[in-house]
N, C-alpha and C positions, 0 to 999 in steps of 0.2 A: 857629442851626446847623440845617441840613437833615438829616433822617434819611436814612440810606443803606439800600440794600436788603440789604446783607450787612455786619453789624457785628461778627460773631464772629471775624473775622480769617481766615476761610477764603476763598480767592480762587477757589473753584470756580464760583460763580454757579449756573447751571443745570447740574447734574451730569449726565453721560451715563448714569449708573446709573438715573436716574429713568425715562427712556424710551429704548429702543434706537434708534439711528440706522440707518435702512435705507439700505444702499449702493445706488447706482445701477448698473445693469448697463452694461457697456461697449457702445458702439454696434455693434462688430463681433460681439459675442455675440448681440445682439438680431437683427441681420441674419442671422446664421448659423442661429438658431432659426427665423426666418421662412422662410428658404430651405428648411430641412429640412421644415417643415410644408407648404409649397407643393409640394415634390417629392412628398411622401406623397399630397397631394390629387390631383396629376396622375396618379399611379399608380392611384389609386382610380377616377378618371374614365376612364382608358384601359381599365381592366378592365370598367367598365360599358358603354363603347362596344363593346368586343369581344363582350360578352354580348348586346347589342342587335343587333349585326350577325349573330350566330349565330341569334338568334330570327327575324330577318327573312329570313335565308338568303343574306346577302351575305358569303360567306366570302372570305378573302384570296386563295384560289386561283382564284376566278372572275375572268377578265379582262373588260375592257370589250368585247372582240370576241365573247366567248362570249355575253354578255348581248345584244349587238346581233343576233347570229345567232338566238338564241332568240326575240327580238322579231319578226324577219322571218318565222320559221316560224309563230309564233302569228298574225300578221296574215294570212298566206296561208290558214291553216285557217279563220280568221274569215270571210274573203271567200268561201271555198267554202261554208261553212254559210249565209251570207247569200244566195248564189246558189241554193242548194237551197230555202230558204224562199221566195224570189221565184218560183221555178219552180212550187212547190206552190201558191202563191197564184194564179198565172196559170192553172194547171190547174183550180182550183176556180172561178175566174171564168168560164172557158170552159164548164164544166159548168152553171153557173147560167144562162148566156145561152141555152144550147141547150134547156133544159127549161122548160116553162111553170111559172108560179108556182102552187103548190098552193092558195094562199089565194083565187085568183080563180076 
């Protein structure tokens, strides 16, 4: 005769009181929690983006036309300053050509 695992007449085998059985979460609950977590992360990232835009100076009120206009104005000012520098250099070159070299 072969010995059996449970000979005391109790048919419980491995009783559930020995270790608790962890129930599995339903898929829709897992998806719902993940959606909530991702929505929270999106809100945090949007807040960081808004803070970075404010730091750089790109507010939502500035349109692309305003930025383009300011770029045109700045490029015109830059050209005028470059012209002034070139004129000053030409004047200095003319002065040095007209006067003898003091080292000779």
